[in-house]
C-alpha positions in Angstrom: 100.7 14.5 14.6 100.7 14.3 18.4 97.2 13.7 19.7 96.1 16.1 22.5 93.1 17.8 24.1 93.4 21.1 25.8 91.6 23.5 28.2 92.3 26.9 29.9 91.7 27.6 33.5 90.0 30.8 34.6 93.4 32.2 35.7 94.8 31.8 32.2 96.8 28.6 32.6 96.8 26.7 29.3 96.7 22.9 29.8 97.3 20.2 27.2 96.7 16.5 27.8 98.4 13.8 25.7 97.2 10.3 26.6 99.5 7.4 25.9 98.4 4.2 27.7 101.3 2.1 26.3 103.4 3.3 29.2 102.9 3.3 33.0 104.8 6.6 33.2 103.7 10.2 33.1 105.3 13.6 32.4 104.3 17.0 33.6 106.0 19.7 31.5 105.5 23.3 32.6 106.8 26.0 30.2 107.0 29.6 31.3 107.0 32.2 28.5 110.1 33.9 29.9 113.7 33.9 28.8 116.6 36.3 28.5 114.7 38.3 25.9 112.4 39.4 28.7 115.3 41.0 30.7 116.6 44.6 30.6 120.2 45.9 30.6 121.7 45.9 34.1 119.4 43.1 35.2 120.5 40.3 32.8 120.6 36.6 33.6 117.4 36.7 35.8 115.6 34.1 33.8 118.4 31.6 34.2 118.9 32.6 37.9 115.2 31.8 38.5 115.7 28.3 37.1 118.0 27.7 40.1 115.7 29.4 42.6 112.8 27.1 41.5 114.7 24.0 42.6 115.1 25.4 46.1 112.1 25.3 48.4 108.5 26.6 48.5 106.0 27.1 51.3 105.0 23.4 51.6 108.0 21.8 50.0 111.3 22.1 52.0 113.4 20.3 49.3 111.9 19.9 45.8 114.1 16.9 44.6 113.6 14.9 47.8 109.8 15.1 47.7 109.9 14.0 44.1 112.4 11.1 44.6 110.1 9.6 47.3 107.6 8.8 44.6 110.1 7.5 42.0 110.3 10.7 40.0 113.0 12.8 38.4 113.1 16.4 37.1 115.1 18.9 35.3 114.8 22.2 33.5 116.4 24.5 30.9 116.4 28.2 30.1 117.1 29.8 26.8 116.5 33.2 25.2 112.8 32.7 24.8 111.4 30.2 27.4 112.1 28.5 30.7 111.0 24.8 30.7 110.5 22.6 33.8 109.7 18.9 33.5 109.0 16.0 35.8 108.9 12.3 34.9 107.3 9.8 37.4 105.1 6.7 37.6 101.6 7.8 36.4 100.0 6.6 39.6 101.9 9.4 41.4 101.1 12.2 38.9 99.3 14.3 41.6 102.7 14.7 43.4 103.9 16.6 40.3 100.9 18.9 40.4 101.5 19.6 44.1 105.2 20.4 43.6 104.7 22.6 40.6 101.7 24.5 41.9 103.5 25.2 45.3 106.5 26.8 43.7 104.3 28.8 41.2 102.2 30.1 44.1 104.7 30.5 47.0 108.3 30.1 46.0 110.8 30.7 48.8 112.4 34.1 48.1 114.0 34.6 51.4 117.3 36.6 51.5 119.2 33.4 52.4 117.8 31.5 49.4 118.5 34.5 47.1 122.1 34.7 48.2 122.7 31.0 48.1 121.6 30.7 44.5 123.4 33.9 43.6 126.7 32.3 44.6 125.9 29.2 42.6 125.1 31.1 39.4 128.2 33.3 39.8 130.4 30.2 40.1 128.7 28.7 37.0 129.4 32.0 35.1 133.1 31.8 36.0 133.5 28.1 35.3 131.6 27.7 32.1 132.1 31.1 30.5 135.2 32.9 31.9 137.5 30.0 32.6 136.8 27.7 29.7 138.7 28.1 26.4 136.4 30.0 24.0 133.8 30.1 26.8 133.0 33.8 26.3 132.6 33.6 22.5 128.8 34.2 22.4 129.1 37.1 24.9 131.1 38.8 22.3 129.4 37.7 19.1 125.9 38.5 20.5 126.9 42.0 21.7 128.5 42.6 18.3 125.6 41.4 16.2 122.7 43.0 18.2 122.5 46.7 19.0 119.1 46.9 20.8 117.4 43.5 21.2 118.0 41.5 24.4 119.5 38.7 22.3 122.6 40.8 22.7 123.5 38.9 25.9 123.6 35.1 26.6 121.1 33.4 28.9 123.6 33.3 31.8 123.7 37.1 31.7 125.8 39.8 30.2 128.3 40.1 33.0 128.7 38.9 36.6 128.1 42.4 38.0 124.5 42.1 36.9 124.0 39.0 39.0 125.9 40.5 41.9 123.6 43.5 41.9 120.2 41.8 41.9 118.1 43.2 44.7 115.3 41.3 46.5 112.9 43.6 44.8 114.3 42.7 41.4 113.8 39.0 42.2 110.3 39.4 43.5 109.2 41.6 40.6 110.5 39.1 38.1 108.7 36.2 39.8 105.3 38.0 40.1 105.6 39.2 36.5 106.6 36.0 34.7 105.9 33.0 36.9 102.1 33.4 36.7 99.6 30.8 35.4 98.6 33.1 32.5 102.2 33.1 31.3 102.6 29.4 31.3 101.7 26.3 29.3 101.3 22.9 31.1 101.4 19.6 29.2 100.6 16.4 31.0 101.4 13.2 29.0 101.4 9.5 29.6 99.1 7.0 31.3 96.6 9.6 32.4 93.1 10.7 31.2 91.8 14.1 30.1 89.1 14.2 32.8 91.7 13.2 35.5 93.9 16.1 34.5 91.1 18.6 34.4 90.3 17.7 38.0 93.9 17.9 39.2 94.6 21.1 37.3 91.7 22.9 38.9 92.5 21.5 42.3 96.1 22.5 42.4 96.4 25.5 40.0 92.8 27.0 39.9 93.3 29.3 42.8 96.6 30.7 41.8 96.1 34.4 40.8 97.1 35.5 37.3 99.7 38.1 36.7 99.0 41.8 37.4 102.4 43.4 36.7 102.6 44.4 33.0 105.5 42.9 31.0 108.2 45.2 29.6 108.2 45.7 25.8 111.0 44.1 23.9 112.9 46.5 21.6 113.2 45.5 17.9 116.5 45.2 16.2 116.9 47.4 13.1 118.3 45.9 9.9 122.1 45.8 9.8 123.6 48.0 7.1 127.3 47.2 7.3 129.7 44.4 8.2 130.8 44.3 11.8 134.1 42.8 13.1 135.8 42.2 16.4 139.2 40.8 17.1 140.1 39.3 20.4 143.2 37.6 21.8 143.0 34.9 24.5 145.0 32.0 25.8 143.3 29.3 23.6 145.0 26.5 21.6 144.2 27.9 18.1 142.4 30.7 16.3 138.7 30.4 15.9 136.3 32.1 13.5 132.6 33.0 14.2 130.7 34.6 11.4 127.0 35.2 11.9 124.2 36.6 9.7 120.8 38.1 10.8 117.9 35.9 9.8 114.1 35.7 10.4 112.4 34.6 13.6 110.7 31.3 14.3 107.2 32.3 12.9 108.4 34.5 10.0 108.8 33.7 6.3 112.4 32.6 5.6 113.0 30.8 8.9 112.5 27.3 7.5 114.6 28.2 4.5 117.4 29.4 6.8 117.3 26.1 8.6 117.6 24.3 5.3 120.5 26.5 4.2 122.6 25.5 7.2 121.5 21.8 6.8 122.6 21.8 3.1 125.9 23.6 3.7 126.9 22.2 7.1 125.0 19.1 8.3 127.0 15.9 8.5 130.3 14.5 7.2 129.3 14.8 3.6 128.4 18.5 3.8 130.0 21.2 1.8 131.8 22.7 4.8 133.2 19.4 6.0 134.3 18.1 2.6 135.8 21.4 1.3 137.1 23.1 4.4 138.1 20.2 6.6 138.7 17.0 4.7 140.2 18.7 1.6 141.5 21.9 3.2 144.3 22.8 5.5 143.0 25.8 7.4 140.0 24.5 9.3 140.3 21.8 11.9 136.6 21.8 12.4 133.7 23.8 11.0 129.9 23.9 11.3 126.8 25.9 10.5 123.5 26.2 12.3 120.8 28.6 13.4 119.8 29.9 16.8 116.2 29.0 16.3 114.8 32.0 18.2 111.3 33.4 18.4 112.4 36.9 17.3 114.8 37.4 14.4 118.1 35.7 15.3 121.3 34.5 13.8 122.7 32.0 11.3 126.1 30.9 12.6 129.2 29.7 10.8 131.9 28.7 13.2 135.2 26.8 13.2 138.5 26.2 14.9 141.7 26.6 12.9 144.6 24.2 12.5 147.8 25.3 14.4 149.4 28.3 12.8 146.4 29.2 10.7 144.6 32.6 11.2 141.0 33.3 11.6 141.3 35.9 8.8 142.5 33.2 6.3 139.7 31.0 7.5 137.1 33.7 6.7 138.5 34.1 3.2 138.0 30.4 2.3 134.6 30.3 4.0 133.6 33.4 2.0 134.7 31.7 -1.2 132.6 28.6 -0.5 129.6 30.7 0.4 130.0 32.7 -2.9 130.1 29.5 -4.9 127.1 28.2 -3.1 125.1 31.4 -3.9 126.0 30.9 -7.6 124.9 27.3 -7.7 121.7 25.4 -7.5 120.8 22.9 -4.8 120.8 19.4 -6.3 117.5 17.6 -5.7 119.2 14.6 -4.3 120.9 16.8 -1.7 117.7 18.5 -0.8 115.9 15.2 -0.5 118.7 13.9 1.8 118.4 16.9 4.0 114.6 16.6 4.3 114.9 12.9 4.9 117.3 13.7 7.8 114.7 16.1 9.2 112.1 13.4 9.0 114.3 10.9 10.7 115.1 13.4 13.5 111.4 14.2 14.0 110.5 10.5 14.2 113.3 9.8 16.6 112.3 12.7 18.9 108.6 11.6 18.9 109.5 8.2 20.4 110.2 9.7 23.8 107.1 10.7 25.9 109.0 13.6 27.3 110.0 14.9 23.9 106.3 14.8 22.8 105.3 16.8 25.9 108.0 19.4 25.3 107.1 19.8 21.7 103.4 20.4 22.5 104.3 22.9 25.1 106.8 24.8 22.9 104.4 25.1 19.9 101.5 26.0 22.2 103.5 28.9 23.5 104.0 30.0 19.9 100.3 30.0 19.4 99.3 26.6 18.0 100.3 23.1 19.1 99.6 21.8 15.6 102.6 23.8 14.3 104.7 20.9 15.4 103.3 19.0 12.4 102.4 21.8 10.0 105.8 23.4 10.2 107.5 20.1 9.3 105.1 19.6 6.4 105.8 23.1 5.1 109.5 22.5 5.4 109.4 19.4 3.3 107.6 21.2 0.5 110.0 24.1 0.1 111.6 24.1 -3.4 115.3 24.7 -4.0 114.7 28.0 -5.8 113.0 29.4 -2.6 115.9 28.3 -0.5 118.4 30.0 -2.8 116.4 33.2 -2.8 116.6 33.4 0.9 120.3 32.5 0.9 121.0 35.5 -1.3 118.9 37.7 1.0 120.7 36.6 4.2 124.3 35.8 3.2 125.2 39.4 2.3 128.4 41.1 3.5 126.5 44.0 5.1 124.4 41.5 7.1 127.4 39.8 8.7 129.1 40.1 12.1 132.5 38.4 12.5 134.5 37.5 15.6 138.2 36.7 15.0 139.1 34.8 18.2 142.9 34.8 18.1 145.2 32.5 20.0 147.8 34.4 22.2 149.7 31.2 22.7 153.4 31.2 21.7 152.8 27.8 20.1 150.5 29.2 17.5 
């Protein structure tokens, strides 16, 4: 359990304070409840684009990084389908600088045409380098659009296509900012060598006068259950064939989510896993293979993916993968394997909690889900799940009609 105290400002900003006086450092983590799930077709990629804009300038801060480096601080951020998270680490004696910087860009971010165009070019270049010009870089553009018909998870965080980014108007950018970058759409966690009373004073001083949001958020369409297997075959200049097979699964707070996580851990985690032992070490089709879940707030995807050996096809790879999954569904999870997987989860949780920043991020993430204590209670629930319950969910999820498959074919003459 991570100790914390919390309060909410009149404008809706939720603030959590985690005191740790064993360090002289402090962290300010500011999570905005906005990701690519909050975008609409034709305007995709805005959440990620805003992550870039936020590191530009604001009314009283010409260069964000420079102002922070002067007080010995560092910062970074990430955007995913569900949230955008900004974090600052610095000596605790300088914590007020972090409040000044974050409040200034929440209140009056620089959205001049010059700034908008500069960051537009940066994001377009990132799109090209990471997704269009990298081998297999566009995989999840295709697999997401194949698996999802209506939900915004059908495009990646970078955006569906470059044209969307090219066509952002100044009005689009301003509307996104004033809709989502508001105090009542944010969770702030301050952790380290600070006190609760100190943070209450600083939060009210720097964030108390920022107005809450007035623009209503757009509703997010729900995905209907899939009723038939979907497939897509692509050819590209890549070294070998690759296979991506995904299944719809429950969202983060739904029944079946933790079981889904355990399924992929049992089948695909580590060198001793079923996938590694059967399909790589003792097989001749897969060069590498893995299984994992997206971990999204709304119902998401369970992913099986792998690269083939030279000359082997993605279709053959799917056949041997299907055989392994069929055998798994007919078996029982041995208690020693389940214990091992749960012990690995405990070790990971312990490792993550060592870092002050990780504790701050965890509190922010679970607070945005509705309860900071979920960080602990979710883990405890996961460790109590019996093998029979895991297999019931495996049978529910790993059905042919629930699958979407991308055969990513090598067009190379060497294959």
